[in-house]
Backbone atoms as SQL, in Angstrom:
CREATE TABLE atoms (id INTEGER PRIMARY KEY, chain TEXT, resi INTEGER, resn TEXT, atom TEXT, x REAL, y REAL, z REAL);
INSERT INTO atoms VALUES
  (1, 'A', 1, 'UNK', 'N', 56.072, 65.458, -4.022),
  (2, 'A', 1, 'UNK', 'CA', 55.565, 67.106, -4.185),
  (3, 'A', 1, 'UNK', 'C', 55.193, 67.030, -2.651),
  (4, 'A', 2, 'UNK', 'N', 55.598, 67.865, -1.680),
  (5, 'A', 2, 'UNK', 'CA', 55.122, 67.506, -0.610),
  (6, 'A', 2, 'UNK', 'C', 53.732, 67.962, -0.335),
  (7, 'A', 3, 'UNK', 'N', 52.780, 67.390, 0.766),
  (8, 'A', 3, 'UNK', 'CA', 51.893, 67.983, 0.736),
  (9, 'A', 3, 'UNK', 'C', 51.298, 69.247, 1.169),
  (10, 'A', 4, 'UNK', 'N', 52.059, 69.889, 2.016),
  (11, 'A', 4, 'UNK', 'CA', 52.328, 71.451, 2.150),
  (12, 'A', 4, 'UNK', 'C', 53.356, 71.547, 1.913),
  (13, 'A', 5, 'UNK', 'N', 53.471, 72.396, 0.527),
  (14, 'A', 5, 'UNK', 'CA', 55.123, 72.908, 0.216),
  (15, 'A', 5, 'UNK', 'C', 55.351, 73.837, 0.986),
  (16, 'A', 6, 'UNK', 'N', 54.346, 75.009, 1.582),
  (17, 'A', 6, 'UNK', 'CA', 55.137, 76.044, 1.698),
  (18, 'A', 6, 'UNK', 'C', 54.837, 76.585, 3.440),
  (19, 'A', 7, 'UNK', 'N', 55.018, 75.328, 4.049),
  (20, 'A', 7, 'UNK', 'CA', 54.893, 74.564, 5.546),
  (21, 'A', 7, 'UNK', 'C', 55.694, 76.168, 6.218),
  (22, 'A', 8, 'UNK', 'N', 56.520, 75.891, 6.464),
  (23, 'A', 8, 'UNK', 'CA', 57.540, 76.440, 7.202),
  (24, 'A', 8, 'UNK', 'C', 57.710, 78.177, 6.415),
  (25, 'A', 9, 'UNK', 'N', 56.587, 78.637, 5.803),
  (26, 'A', 9, 'UNK', 'CA', 56.920, 79.708, 5.054),
  (27, 'A', 9, 'UNK', 'C', 55.004, 80.996, 5.859),
  (28, 'A', 10, 'UNK', 'N', 54.487, 79.577, 6.432),
  (29, 'A', 10, 'UNK', 'CA', 53.066, 79.786, 6.595),
  (30, 'A', 10, 'UNK', 'C', 53.121, 80.551, 8.323),
  (31, 'A', 11, 'UNK', 'N', 51.827, 81.351, 7.915),
  (32, 'A', 11, 'UNK', 'CA', 51.729, 81.811, 9.584),
  (33, 'A', 11, 'UNK', 'C', 52.070, 80.981, 10.289),
  (34, 'A', 12, 'UNK', 'N', 51.822, 81.205, 12.145),
  (35, 'A', 12, 'UNK', 'CA', 51.520, 80.499, 12.999),
  (36, 'A', 12, 'UNK', 'C', 49.227, 79.649, 12.823),
  (37, 'A', 13, 'UNK', 'N', 49.038, 80.945, 12.887),
  (38, 'A', 13, 'UNK', 'CA', 47.702, 81.080, 12.424),
  (39, 'A', 13, 'UNK', 'C', 47.171, 80.412, 11.627),
  (40, 'A', 14, 'UNK', 'N', 47.758, 80.072, 10.346),
  (41, 'A', 14, 'UNK', 'CA', 47.758, 79.028, 9.362),
  (42, 'A', 14, 'UNK', 'C', 48.014, 77.453, 9.570),
  (43, 'A', 15, 'UNK', 'N', 48.885, 77.658, 10.164),
  (44, 'A', 15, 'UNK', 'CA', 49.159, 76.333, 10.429),
  (45, 'A', 15, 'UNK', 'C', 48.378, 76.080, 11.782),
  (46, 'A', 16, 'UNK', 'N', 48.201, 76.301, 12.625),
  (47, 'A', 16, 'UNK', 'CA', 47.219, 76.198, 13.501),
  (48, 'A', 16, 'UNK', 'C', 45.378, 75.750, 12.954),
  (49, 'A', 17, 'UNK', 'N', 45.659, 76.161, 11.738),
  (50, 'A', 17, 'UNK', 'CA', 43.719, 76.042, 11.091),
  (51, 'A', 17, 'UNK', 'C', 44.560, 75.018, 10.517),
  (52, 'A', 18, 'UNK', 'N', 45.006, 75.175, 10.182),
  (53, 'A', 18, 'UNK', 'CA', 45.142, 73.647, 9.109),
  (54, 'A', 18, 'UNK', 'C', 45.708, 72.793, 9.712),
  (55, 'A', 19, 'UNK', 'N', 45.593, 72.465, 10.703),
  (56, 'A', 19, 'UNK', 'CA', 45.885, 71.162, 12.088),
  (57, 'A', 19, 'UNK', 'C', 44.489, 70.760, 11.966),
  (58, 'A', 20, 'UNK', 'N', 43.719, 72.102, 12.857),
  (59, 'A', 20, 'UNK', 'CA', 42.405, 71.965, 13.113),
  (60, 'A', 20, 'UNK', 'C', 41.691, 70.927, 12.526),
  (61, 'A', 21, 'UNK', 'N', 41.773, 71.347, 11.394),
  (62, 'A', 21, 'UNK', 'CA', 40.941, 71.275, 9.680),
  (63, 'A', 21, 'UNK', 'C', 41.402, 69.767, 9.615),
  (64, 'A', 22, 'UNK', 'N', 42.337, 68.899, 9.750),
  (65, 'A', 22, 'UNK', 'CA', 43.056, 67.557, 9.300),
  (66, 'A', 22, 'UNK', 'C', 42.392, 67.059, 10.608),
  (67, 'A', 23, 'UNK', 'N', 42.842, 67.512, 11.901),
  (68, 'A', 23, 'UNK', 'CA', 41.698, 66.423, 13.167),
  (69, 'A', 23, 'UNK', 'C', 40.737, 66.800, 12.947),
  (70, 'A', 24, 'UNK', 'N', 39.624, 67.905, 12.158),
  (71, 'A', 24, 'UNK', 'CA', 38.212, 67.560, 12.212),
  (72, 'A', 24, 'UNK', 'C', 38.064, 66.230, 11.224),
  (73, 'A', 25, 'UNK', 'N', 39.103, 66.382, 10.164),
  (74, 'A', 25, 'UNK', 'CA', 38.603, 65.651, 8.995),
  (75, 'A', 25, 'UNK', 'C', 38.772, 64.208, 9.249),
  (76, 'A', 26, 'UNK', 'N', 40.201, 64.027, 10.128),
  (77, 'A', 26, 'UNK', 'CA', 39.870, 62.321, 10.733),
  (78, 'A', 26, 'UNK', 'C', 39.030, 62.088, 11.822),
  (79, 'A', 27, 'UNK', 'N', 38.477, 62.799, 12.596),
  (80, 'A', 27, 'UNK', 'CA', 37.627, 62.803, 13.343),
  (81, 'A', 27, 'UNK', 'C', 36.270, 62.487, 12.950),
  (82, 'A', 28, 'UNK', 'N', 36.201, 63.120, 12.103),
  (83, 'A', 28, 'UNK', 'CA', 34.793, 62.435, 11.401),
  (84, 'A', 28, 'UNK', 'C', 34.713, 61.506, 9.979),
  (85, 'A', 29, 'UNK', 'N', 36.324, 61.075, 9.796),
  (86, 'A', 29, 'UNK', 'CA', 36.331, 59.513, 8.991),
  (87, 'A', 29, 'UNK', 'C', 36.034, 58.446, 10.404),
  (88, 'A', 30, 'UNK', 'N', 36.233, 58.797, 11.281),
  (89, 'A', 30, 'UNK', 'CA', 36.527, 57.435, 12.133),
  (90, 'A', 30, 'UNK', 'C', 35.006, 58.092, 12.805),
  (91, 'A', 31, 'UNK', 'N', 33.903, 58.877, 12.236),
  (92, 'A', 31, 'UNK', 'CA', 32.774, 58.625, 13.166),
  (93, 'A', 31, 'UNK', 'C', 31.698, 57.753, 12.030),
  (94, 'A', 32, 'UNK', 'N', 32.517, 58.515, 10.767),
  (95, 'A', 32, 'UNK', 'CA', 31.696, 57.799, 9.501),
  (96, 'A', 32, 'UNK', 'C', 31.648, 56.148, 9.581),
  (97, 'A', 33, 'UNK', 'N', 33.082, 55.918, 9.539),
  (98, 'A', 33, 'UNK', 'CA', 33.115, 54.307, 9.605),
  (99, 'A', 33, 'UNK', 'C', 32.375, 53.875, 11.013),
  (100, 'A', 34, 'UNK', 'N', 32.320, 54.466, 12.315),
  (101, 'A', 34, 'UNK', 'CA', 31.813, 53.890, 13.523),
  (102, 'A', 34, 'UNK', 'C', 30.367, 53.615, 12.960),
  (103, 'A', 35, 'UNK', 'N', 29.665, 54.878, 12.251),
  (104, 'A', 35, 'UNK', 'CA', 28.507, 54.510, 12.340),
  (105, 'A', 35, 'UNK', 'C', 28.035, 53.683, 11.459),
  (106, 'A', 36, 'UNK', 'N', 28.887, 53.541, 10.228),
  (107, 'A', 36, 'UNK', 'CA', 28.713, 52.020, 9.329),
  (108, 'A', 36, 'UNK', 'C', 28.531, 51.399, 9.686),
  (109, 'A', 37, 'UNK', 'N', 29.586, 51.053, 10.959),
  (110, 'A', 37, 'UNK', 'CA', 29.837, 49.339, 11.099),
  (111, 'A', 37, 'UNK', 'C', 28.486, 49.124, 12.377),
  (112, 'A', 38, 'UNK', 'N', 27.987, 50.506, 12.633),
  (113, 'A', 38, 'UNK', 'CA', 27.225, 50.041, 13.804),
  (114, 'A', 38, 'UNK', 'C', 25.373, 50.269, 13.374),
  (115, 'A', 39, 'UNK', 'N', 25.159, 50.916, 12.485),
  (116, 'A', 39, 'UNK', 'CA', 23.870, 51.077, 11.863),
  (117, 'A', 39, 'UNK', 'C', 23.096, 49.940, 11.598),
  (118, 'A', 40, 'UNK', 'N', 23.293, 48.924, 11.158),
  (119, 'A', 40, 'UNK', 'CA', 22.703, 47.655, 10.985),
  (120, 'A', 40, 'UNK', 'C', 21.926, 47.531, 12.621),
  (121, 'A', 41, 'UNK', 'N', 23.309, 46.859, 13.736),
  (122, 'A', 41, 'UNK', 'CA', 22.651, 46.803, 14.646),
  (123, 'A', 41, 'UNK', 'C', 21.588, 48.069, 14.936),
  (124, 'A', 42, 'UNK', 'N', 21.565, 49.372, 14.675),
  (125, 'A', 42, 'UNK', 'CA', 20.992, 50.062, 15.809),
  (126, 'A', 42, 'UNK', 'C', 19.354, 49.916, 15.083),
  (127, 'A', 43, 'UNK', 'N', 19.380, 49.318, 13.585),
  (128, 'A', 43, 'UNK', 'CA', 18.066, 49.403, 12.998),
  (129, 'A', 43, 'UNK', 'C', 17.569, 48.654, 13.437),
  (130, 'A', 44, 'UNK', 'N', 18.590, 47.169, 13.859),
  (131, 'A', 44, 'UNK', 'CA', 17.704, 46.006, 14.020),
  (132, 'A', 44, 'UNK', 'C', 17.422, 46.334, 15.667),
  (133, 'A', 45, 'UNK', 'N', 17.730, 47.238, 16.439),
  (134, 'A', 45, 'UNK', 'CA', 17.103, 47.184, 17.826),
  (135, 'A', 45, 'UNK', 'C', 15.911, 48.578, 17.920),
  (136, 'A', 46, 'UNK', 'N', 16.111, 49.291, 16.786),
  (137, 'A', 46, 'UNK', 'CA', 14.975, 50.163, 16.713),
  (138, 'A', 46, 'UNK', 'C', 13.719, 49.306, 15.927),
  (139, 'A', 47, 'UNK', 'N', 13.844, 48.272, 15.621),
  (140, 'A', 47, 'UNK', 'CA', 12.989, 47.373, 14.558),
  (141, 'A', 47, 'UNK', 'C', 12.778, 46.279, 16.032),
  (142, 'A', 48, 'UNK', 'N', 12.966, 45.806, 16.617),
  (143, 'A', 48, 'UNK', 'CA', 12.703, 45.381, 17.818),
  (144, 'A', 48, 'UNK', 'C', 12.083, 45.778, 18.735),
  (145, 'A', 49, 'UNK', 'N', 12.414, 47.006, 19.034),
  (146, 'A', 49, 'UNK', 'CA', 11.844, 47.953, 20.517),
  (147, 'A', 49, 'UNK', 'C', 10.189, 48.866, 19.578),
  (148, 'A', 50, 'UNK', 'N', 10.236, 48.500, 18.286),
  (149, 'A', 50, 'UNK', 'CA', 8.972, 49.145, 17.788),
  (150, 'A', 50, 'UNK', 'C', 7.648, 48.001, 17.792),
  (151, 'A', 51, 'UNK', 'N', 8.463, 46.899, 17.217),
  (152, 'A', 51, 'UNK', 'CA', 7.545, 45.293, 17.096),
  (153, 'A', 51, 'UNK', 'C', 6.792, 45.657, 18.958),
  (154, 'A', 52, 'UNK', 'N', 7.686, 45.427, 19.812),
  (155, 'A', 52, 'UNK', 'CA', 7.636, 45.198, 21.015),
  (156, 'A', 52, 'UNK', 'C', 6.435, 45.935, 21.773),
  (157, 'A', 53, 'UNK', 'N', 7.144, 47.350, 20.933),
  (158, 'A', 53, 'UNK', 'CA', 5.714, 48.191, 21.449),
  (159, 'A', 53, 'UNK', 'C', 4.475, 47.977, 21.204),
  (160, 'A', 54, 'UNK', 'N', 4.545, 48.007, 19.555),
  (161, 'A', 54, 'UNK', 'CA', 3.179, 47.289, 18.854),
  (162, 'A', 54, 'UNK', 'C', 2.445, 46.124, 19.636),
  (163, 'A', 55, 'UNK', 'N', 3.513, 45.401, 19.847),
  (164, 'A', 55, 'UNK', 'CA', 3.040, 44.415, 20.806),
  (165, 'A', 55, 'UNK', 'C', 1.755, 44.255, 22.029),
  (166, 'A', 56, 'UNK', 'N', 2.831, 45.316, 22.434),
  (167, 'A', 56, 'UNK', 'CA', 2.284, 45.042, 24.379),
  (168, 'A', 56, 'UNK', 'C', 0.951, 46.434, 23.904),
  (169, 'A', 57, 'UNK', 'N', 0.997, 47.109, 22.790),
  (170, 'A', 57, 'UNK', 'CA', -0.545, 47.526, 22.726),
  (171, 'A', 57, 'UNK', 'C', -0.231, 49.223, 23.365);
């Protein structure tokens, strides 16, 4: 069963909207994966920066 069984019957506007939603979903997925990979490093950097600021007074 195809994902979009009526693709050839859809209007050009509906096709464009579907493609736009698909591209947005892929972009959000990539951003989430990137954030998940970088989050521990960002937290470590923020913690070290906070400790450095606290020690400087």
